[in-house]
N, C-alpha and C positions, 0 to 999 in steps of 0.2 A: 118575532118575525119567523114565518114559515118558509123555509128554504126547500124548493123542490129540485130534485136531481134527476134528470131524464136519462142520463148516461154516465159512465165511469170510463176512464181510460185504463188499459191493462198494460203492464210492464213485464218484461222478463228480463231480470237484471236491471240493466239501466236502459233497455230498449223498449221502445213503444211497439208493442205486438197487435194491439187490438183496441176496440170500443165495445163496451157492453151497454146497449141501450134497451130502454123499456120495450121498444119495438122488437128487438132481438129476442127478448125473453118471451114476449107474447107469441111471436111467429115461429120462433125455431124451438121453443120448449113446450110452453102450454099448448100451442096449436097443434102439436102432433103427440100430446099427452105424455111428455116426459116430465119426471118429478122435479122440481126446482132443488129439492134437498139433495138429489142423487146426480144432478147433471153437472159436468164441469164447465166453467166459464168459457174455456177454449172451444168447447162444442158448439157454443151459441153465439160467441162474439163474432163482431165483424172483423176479419182479420187483416193486418197491413192497411190500415185506413190512410187514406190520402190526407196530406197536412197542407198548411198554408202558412207562408211567413208573415209575421207580425207587420211587416212593412207594406203588405199588400193591401190594395183598396178594399173597402167594404163591398163595392159592386162586383170585385173580382171573387171575392169569398161567397158571395151570395150565387153568383153564376156558377161556380164550382159545385156548390151544394145542390143547386137546381139541376145541373147536368148530371151529377151523380146519383141524385135521388136520396140524398141522405140529410138528416137533420142537425147532425153534429160534425164538427169540423175542429180536429186539433190546431192549434196555432203555435207556431214554433219561432224562436229567435236564436240564431247561431247553431241550428240544429238541436236545441233543447226545447222541451215543451213547456210552454208558460201559460197555456190556458185552453179552453174549450169552448169554441163559439156554437151557440145553438140557434137554429133558424128563428126561434121565437125571440132571440135576442135583438133581431134586425126588425126595425119598424117597418110597418106595412107600406109606408110611402116610399121607401127604398125598394121595396119589390116593384111597385108600380113605376118608379122612375127606371129602374132597370129594363122593365118590359117596354117602356115607351122608347127607351134608348136602342134597344134591340130592333124595334119596328122601323127607326128611322135609319138605322144602320143597313137594314135589308133593302131601303128604296134605292 
């Protein structure tokens, strides 16, 4: 099985301080001709990421990601990181249902 990882969470001690995504590396490092072997993670990661509680709905998580314009959302339980939800983890049908729900709500 090939496990693709599109992002990593970054900790300082026990504190979540950022997310380093493939897009971060491309846009904030390679896109401005920095060398990946000479660039600190802290320079290109997304700092102080928004998180979501594990008890939140999938629709809420999707809305948070769409509103924020990001593809990765750290999931917490009792203030502790327990996972990382990726936009691609959410089936396309949920995306469509959320859009329909927003349209109905706007009427």
